[in-house]
C-alpha positions as CSV (number, residue, x, y, z in Angstrom):
1,M,94.0,-30.9,8.5
2,K,90.6,-29.8,8.8
3,A,88.2,-30.6,6.1
4,T,86.4,-27.5,4.8
5,K,83.2,-27.6,3.1
6,L,83.1,-25.9,-0.1
7,R,80.0,-23.9,-0.9
8,R,78.4,-24.3,-4.1
9,P,77.6,-21.2,-6.0
10,I,73.9,-20.5,-6.5
11,G,72.9,-21.7,-10.0
12,P,70.7,-20.0,-12.5
13,V,67.7,-22.2,-11.8
14,A,67.8,-21.4,-8.1
15,V,68.0,-17.6,-8.9
16,A,65.1,-17.9,-11.3
17,G,63.1,-19.8,-8.6
18,L,63.9,-17.1,-6.0
19,L,62.9,-14.3,-8.4
20,A,59.6,-16.1,-9.3
21,L,58.8,-16.5,-5.6
22,L,59.6,-12.9,-4.9
23,F,57.4,-11.8,-7.9
24,I,54.5,-13.9,-6.6
25,A,54.8,-12.6,-3.1
26,T,54.9,-9.0,-4.4
27,A,51.9,-9.6,-6.6
28,A,50.0,-11.1,-3.7
29,I,50.8,-8.1,-1.5
30,W,49.7,-5.6,-4.1
31,A,46.5,-7.6,-4.8
32,T,45.6,-7.6,-1.1
33,Y,46.3,-3.9,-0.9
34,A,44.2,-3.2,-3.9
35,L,41.2,-5.1,-2.5
36,L,41.5,-3.3,0.8
37,I,41.5,0.2,-0.6
38,D,39.1,-0.4,-3.5
39,T,36.0,1.7,-3.4
40,D,33.0,1.9,-5.6
41,S,29.9,4.0,-5.5
42,V,26.3,3.5,-6.6
43,V,23.6,6.1,-6.7
44,N,20.3,4.8,-5.4
45,T,17.4,7.1,-6.0
46,F,14.4,6.7,-3.8
47,V,11.0,8.2,-4.5
48,A,8.5,8.5,-1.7
49,G,5.2,6.9,-2.6
50,E,2.0,8.8,-1.9
51,N,-0.9,6.9,-0.5
52,E,-3.7,9.4,-1.0
53,I,-7.4,9.1,-1.7
54,E,-10.2,11.4,-2.1
55,I,-14.0,10.9,-1.6
56,E,-16.0,11.9,-4.7
57,E,-19.7,12.2,-4.4
58,F,-22.7,13.0,-6.5
59,F,-25.5,14.2,-4.3
60,S,-28.8,15.6,-5.3
61,P,-30.8,16.7,-2.3
62,P,-34.6,16.6,-2.6
63,P,-36.7,19.8,-2.1
64,E,-38.3,18.1,0.9
65,L,-38.1,14.9,2.8
66,K,-41.3,12.8,2.8
67,P,-42.3,9.2,2.9
68,G,-41.1,7.3,-0.2
69,T,-38.5,9.9,-1.2
70,V,-35.5,8.6,-3.1
71,I,-32.4,10.7,-2.6
72,R,-29.6,10.3,-5.2
73,K,-26.2,10.0,-3.3
74,E,-23.3,8.2,-5.0
75,P,-20.1,8.2,-2.9
76,S,-17.0,6.7,-4.4
77,V,-13.2,6.9,-3.7
78,R,-10.5,8.0,-6.1
79,N,-6.8,7.1,-5.7
80,T,-5.0,10.4,-6.1
81,G,-1.7,9.0,-5.0
82,N,1.0,7.2,-7.0
83,L,0.7,3.8,-5.3
84,P,-1.9,1.0,-5.7
85,V,-4.1,0.8,-2.6
86,F,-6.9,-1.1,-0.9
87,V,-9.8,1.0,0.2
88,R,-12.5,0.7,2.9
89,V,-15.4,3.0,3.6
90,R,-17.8,3.7,6.4
91,A,-21.2,5.2,5.7
92,D,-22.9,6.2,9.0
93,F,-26.2,7.9,9.6
94,T,-25.9,10.9,11.9
95,S,-28.9,9.6,14.0
96,S,-30.4,6.3,14.8
97,A,-33.8,7.8,14.0
98,A,-32.7,8.3,10.4
99,E,-31.6,4.7,10.2
100,D,-35.1,3.8,11.4
101,F,-37.0,5.8,8.8
102,C,-34.7,5.0,5.9
103,E,-34.4,1.7,4.0
104,P,-31.0,-0.1,4.5
105,L,-28.4,1.2,2.1
106,D,-28.3,-0.9,-1.1
107,I,-24.5,-1.6,-1.4
108,N,-23.1,-2.3,-4.8
109,L,-22.0,-5.8,-4.0
110,A,-21.8,-6.8,-7.7
111,R,-19.4,-3.9,-8.3
112,G,-16.6,-5.0,-6.0
113,W,-17.8,-3.9,-2.6
114,T,-18.3,-6.2,0.4
115,G,-21.3,-6.1,2.7
116,K,-20.8,-4.2,6.0
117,Q,-18.2,-6.1,8.0
118,A,-18.0,-6.5,11.8
119,D,-15.7,-3.5,12.1
120,G,-18.3,-1.2,10.4
121,Y,-16.5,-0.9,7.1
122,Y,-17.4,-1.8,3.6
123,Y,-14.3,-3.1,1.7
124,Y,-13.5,-2.6,-1.9
125,E,-12.1,-5.9,-3.0
126,P,-10.0,-5.0,-6.1
127,I,-6.7,-3.1,-5.9
128,L,-7.3,0.5,-6.7
129,R,-4.6,1.7,-9.1
130,P,-3.4,5.4,-9.2
131,G,-6.0,7.6,-10.9
132,Q,-8.7,5.0,-10.7
133,A,-12.0,5.5,-8.8
134,T,-14.2,2.8,-7.2
135,P,-17.8,2.4,-8.3
136,A,-20.3,4.2,-6.1
137,L,-20.7,2.4,-2.7
138,F,-24.4,3.0,-3.1
139,T,-26.5,5.2,-5.4
140,T,-29.6,6.1,-3.4
141,V,-31.0,6.7,0.0
142,K,-34.7,5.8,0.4
143,I,-37.1,7.0,3.0
144,K,-39.5,4.2,3.9
145,A,-42.9,4.6,2.4
146,G,-44.7,3.7,5.6
147,T,-42.9,6.5,7.6
148,T,-45.1,9.3,8.8
149,P,-44.0,12.9,8.0
150,A,-43.6,13.6,11.8
151,Q,-41.0,10.8,12.1
152,I,-38.8,12.3,9.4
153,K,-36.0,14.7,10.5
154,D,-33.1,16.2,8.7
155,F,-30.1,13.9,8.7
156,D,-26.7,13.3,7.1
157,I,-24.8,10.2,6.0
158,I,-21.2,10.7,6.9
159,V,-18.9,8.9,4.4
160,Y,-15.4,8.2,5.7
161,A,-12.7,6.4,3.7
162,E,-9.3,4.9,4.5
163,S,-6.7,3.3,2.3
164,V,-3.6,1.2,2.8
165,Q,-0.8,0.5,0.3
166,A,-1.4,-2.7,-1.5
167,G,2.4,-3.6,-1.6
168,T,2.8,-7.3,-2.1
169,Y,-0.7,-8.1,-1.0
170,T,-3.1,-9.4,-3.7
171,A,-6.4,-9.4,-1.8
172,Y,-8.0,-7.0,0.6
173,N,-8.5,-9.6,3.3
174,T,-5.0,-11.1,3.6
175,G,-3.8,-9.1,6.5
176,V,-3.2,-5.8,4.7
177,W,-5.4,-3.9,7.2
178,E,-3.8,-5.4,10.4
179,S,-1.7,-2.3,11.0
180,L,-4.7,0.0,11.0
181,N,-7.0,-2.3,12.9
182,N,-4.5,-2.7,15.8
183,H,-4.3,1.0,16.5
């Protein structure tokens, strides 16, 4: 006679274990599915900054140019944009003869301006905040007293200004102008 093995019936502990395992597997599948289909949205609003400046100038031309004449001219720069900026300015005589018969421009070094740099610009050292204006770069143009009337010709001083966004820079001379100087 052959011996037959009797199967034991599955007990309640085993059924409970199988159900728990089935529950954990189902929960893991649903959690994975939820993570894969989950979406979320965030609205990011970007506002374009405006790096804009404007040259402001008080100018009082004299009735005639003669030796010793002092001409009031006060060029400054206003930040009309909405970003803090650094500013640099050129002030160029329209003729070399005018440079010869005029005194050198008296730059307001004590008011934040640098002397003329190798690139021909005067730099305003502080950051210029929106709405603010620089002090005048200079306040007068003087014709030398020893100049003869025949040497004096009409002339202009062209004032040209540039600005660059201050961004994370804290000083005008820390590389902030590199992008403009390299073009």
